[in-house]
DRENMARGU-142540 format. One record per atom (N, C-alpha, C): x, y, z; residue in one letter. Coordinates in pm, whole numbers, plus 50000, padded with zeros to 5 digits. Layout:
! residues N
XYZA...
This chain:
! residues 199
505015077951712X505125068451604X505975074451491X506955066851443X507805071551333X507005071751203X507205082251124X506485083450997X507455087450887X507145083250765X507925087250649X507325100150593X508055111150604X507535124150562X508225129450436X508795120350355X509485124650234X508515130750133X508955140750054X508095146649951X507675136049849X506375134949824X505855124349739X506395124849596X506205136249529X506575137049388X508085135049368X508875141149454X510325140149443X510775125549462X510195118949561X510585105149591X510095095549481X508915098049428X508395089549320X509295090449197X509755102649167X510645104449052X511965097149073X512505097849194X513765091249224X513655076049213X512485070749251X512285056149250X511675051049120X511315060249030X510785056148901X509375050748903X508535056148992X507125051948997X506225064048979X504995061448936X504045072348913X503415076549046X503245089649070X502555094049191X501125088449201X500535084549087X499185078849087X499135065849167X500235058349170X500315045949249X500105049049397X500555060849439X500435065049578X499085071549606X498295073749499X496995080249515X497035095049485X498195100049440X498345114249407X498355115949256X497205118349197X497115118749051X497635131748992X497625142749066X498015155749011X499415160049045X500165151649116X501495155849161X502575152649057X503395162249030X504555160548944X505665169449000X506875167248954X507975175948996X508835179348876X509305191748872X510195196148764X511635197048811X511895192548932X513235193348986X514145183248918X515365187348894X516385178848835X515895172148706X515565179948602X515035174148479X515985164648407X517285165748436X518255156748371X518665145448464X517835142548562X518155132348661X518315118448604X517685115948488X517765102648429X519075100648352X519915110848344X521145109948266X522335105848353X522065100948472X523155097048560X523845084448509X525035081848564X525775070048521X525045057348564X525465046248506X524825033348531X524895029748680X523795024548732X523735020848874X524445007648898X524995006349016X525604993649056X524514983649090X524904971049101X523944960549135X523314963249272X524144967449367X523634970449502X522634981949498X522924992349418X522035003949409X520674999949354X520664990949255X519384986349196X518584978349300X519284969949375X518614961949479X518034971049587X518814980949628X518374990149732X517174998349684X517205002649558X516095010449502X514785002549505X514844989649471X513624981349471X513064980149613X513954978349710X513494977449850X512874990649894X513535001849862X513045014949901X511695017949834X511535013249711X510295015449637X509115008949709X509254996249746X508174988949812X507884994949950X508934998250024X508765004550155X508015017650143X508355025650042X507735038750024X506275037549984X505975028549891X504595026849844X503675022649958X504125013150040X503265008150149X503445015650280X504335025550283X504485034050401X505095027150521X506135019150497X506785012050607X508215016750627X508695015150749X510095017950780X510865004750784X512175005850796X513044994150779X512764982550875X512554985551002X512384974751100X511164966151068X510064972551036X508844965151004X508994957550872X509624963950773X509804957550644X510694945250656X511754946250736X512654934850757X511934923350824X511024926450917X510264915750983X509304908950885X508764916750790X507924911050686X508744901450599X509984905350569X510834896750487X511134883650559X511444884650689X511714872550767X510514863150764X509344868950777X508114860950773X507904854850635X508204862450531X508014857850393X508914845950361X510124845850417X511064834950390X510614821850454X509764822750558X509304810650627X508004805150569X507424812450473X506194807950409X506514799450288X505564791350244X505754783350123X505734792350001X506514788749899X506554796549777X507764805749771X507754815049676X508874824149656X508844835349761X509984837849822X510064847949928X509664861849878X510084865549759X509774878849704X508284880849685X507614870849628X506174871849607X505434871849739X505894863549833X505264863249966X505364876850035X506514883450017X506734896550078X505724906750025X505534907049893X504594916349832X503154913349875X502834900549887X501474896649928X501204900850073X502204899450160X502064903950299X501824919050304X502534926450220X502354941050214X500954944450164X500494937150063X499184939850003X498054936650099X498254927350192X497204923250287X497074932650407X497904942850415X497794952350526X496434959250523X495864961750640X494544968050648X494544981950586X495594989850609X495595003350551X495625002850398X496304992750341X496314991150196X494934987150144X494254978250216X492914973850176X491924985450180X492024993750282X491175005650293X491385014850172X492645016650135X492975024850017X492435018349889X492615005249877X492164997949758X490644998349742X489934998849853X488464999449848X487955013549816X488855023349820X488445037149791X487935044549912X488185039250033X487745045850155X488765056250202X489865057650130X490875067850157X491505071650024X491905084250012X492475089049886X493895084149864X494635081949974X496015077249965X496255066950076X497355059750065X497685050050171X498045057350300X498645069050289X498965076850410X497695080650483X496695085150407X495415088650469X494745076250528X494845065050457X494245052650505X494855048550639X496185049750649X496865046350775X496345054950890X496185067950864X495695077050967X494265073651008X493405070950909X491995067850938X491865054851017X492685044850982X492655032151057X493115034451200X494205041951216X494745044751350X493725051951438X492895060451376X491875067851452X490615059651478X490625047051436X489535037951470X488255039551390X488375042851262X487185044951179X486705032251107X487375020951128X487015008851054X486794996851145X485934987851097X485674975351169X485994963651077X486354952451138X486534939951066X485594929851129X484644925051049X483594915951099X482874921951220X482664935051216X481914941951321X482734946351441X484014942751444X484864946351558X485844957451515X485904968051593X486784979351559X488254975151563X489004978651459X490434975551452X491174988451418X492214991751497X492955004151474X494455001551449X494764989751392X496144986051363X496334985851211X497044995651154X497214996251008X497864983850948X498744977151023X499464965550970X498684952450986X497444953151037X496634941051053X496564933550919X496794920450922X496764912250801X495364906650777X494704911450672X493344906950643X493364892750590X492254885650608X492134871750563X490844870050483X490814860050393X489584857550315X488384855350405X487264861250369X486034860050447X485774871850538X486794880050563X486624891550653X485954903150579X485094910250652X484384921750598X484934934350662X485444943350579X485984956150627X484924966850601X484554974150705X483504984350690X483854997050766X483305008150720X483465020850792X482495020550910X482965024551027X482105024651146X480845033051122X479755028751180X478465035551163X478555050451195X479175053851309X479215067951350X480265076151275X481045069751186X482055076951107X481565080050966X480485073750924X480045074750784X479595088650743X479205096850839X478735110350806X479865120650806X481075116350839X482215125650841X482535129950697X482935142650680X483195148050545X484135139550460X485185133950523X486155126150446X485505114050379X484525107950447X483875096050392X482725099650298X482005110350328X480925114450237X481485118550102X482695124250104X483345128349979X483825116249897X484305105949967X484875094349899X483845083549865X482675083949928X481675073449903X480355078949849X480235092149837X478985098249790X478805097249639X477865104949588X477535104549445X478695109149357X479475118549405X480585123849327X481925117349363X481865105449420X483085098449461X483915094449340X485245095049352X486095090849240X485945075849212X486095072149085X485975058049046X487255050749088X487085039649157X488225031949206X488175017849147X489305013349093X489394999649041X489774990349156X488794982949206X489024973949318X489654960949265X490764956349323X491384943849274X490454931849290X490734921349212X489814909849207X489744901949337X490714903549426X490674895949552X489834902949660X489324914849627X488444922349718X487134925049647X486024923649719X484704926549663X484064937949742X483674948549672X483004959649740X481524955949750X481084952149869X479734947049887X478684958049896X479074969949945X478184981449953X479024994049961X478385005649968X479105018349966X480105019550081X479785013550196X480615015350314X481325002550358X481314992150275X481924979550318X482484971650200X483434963050230X484024954350130X484414941150195X484534930650114X484854917350167X486084911650098X486934905050176X488104898350122X487634884650072X487704882449942X487184869749886X488294859849852X489554864349852X490674855449822X491954861949871X493034854349865X494354859949896X494854867449773X495544878649790X496084885649673X497144877249602X497284879349472X498284872349392X499334882249343X500414877049288X501504885749240X501014895749135X500114891549047X499674900648941X498694911348989X498364911349119X497514921949175X498334934249215X499644933049215X500514944449248X500474954249132X500064966549157X499794976049048X500934985949019X502154982449057X503294990849021X504484981748988X505404986348901X506524977648860X507514975548974X507794962949003X508794959849106X509434946349074X510744945849090X511484933349070X511864928049207X510944920149262X511104915649401X512324906649422X512804900249316X513974891449332X515214899549373X515244912449337X516364920949378X516344923449528X515134924249585X515004926149731X515504913749803X515134902049750X515574889349809X517104888449804X517684892249690X519154891949676X519804901349776X519184912949799X519754922649893X519774917150034X518654911350077X518574906050213X519344893050230X519664886250119X520364873450126X521874875150143X522364887450130X523814889650139X524334887750281X
């Protein structure tokens, strides 16, 4: 399986996003301190940066991201907003949002290893699109693993769960609505992505 192995802090700085968005609160980089003094970017460069930003945050490669865009254009409403909502509905993102993984990369790995169920049925596809009414839970036999006891125990980090997800118990959460544009927790100008793909 192809994976994005780019350095987190370096890539976040290049794309202008906080490492905290990725789940890395302590990461920073001192490389290229004058990097913001570069000449003005072209229109194409700005469009490409927005696409790369969304791909990087959600951990997708070009082929999958392009298929999401194709799907977004066939849905009702604005293509850019639909694209972000499709990304937000990914199972690995929901696992991260519920606090069952420290980062989206870790969430993807945990889902692939079969540690989660949806409505009681084990699902190991990170790109699975969650729907309202579905209950995402950590498998019974996985709850005692160190990674989960650390993230769900008494000393677990505080996680701000978005309003479209409800954490029903320590090991489970429920999708109560479809995500909206204002649930996206990092700055992105999705219209630039639409312009890029429309060329």
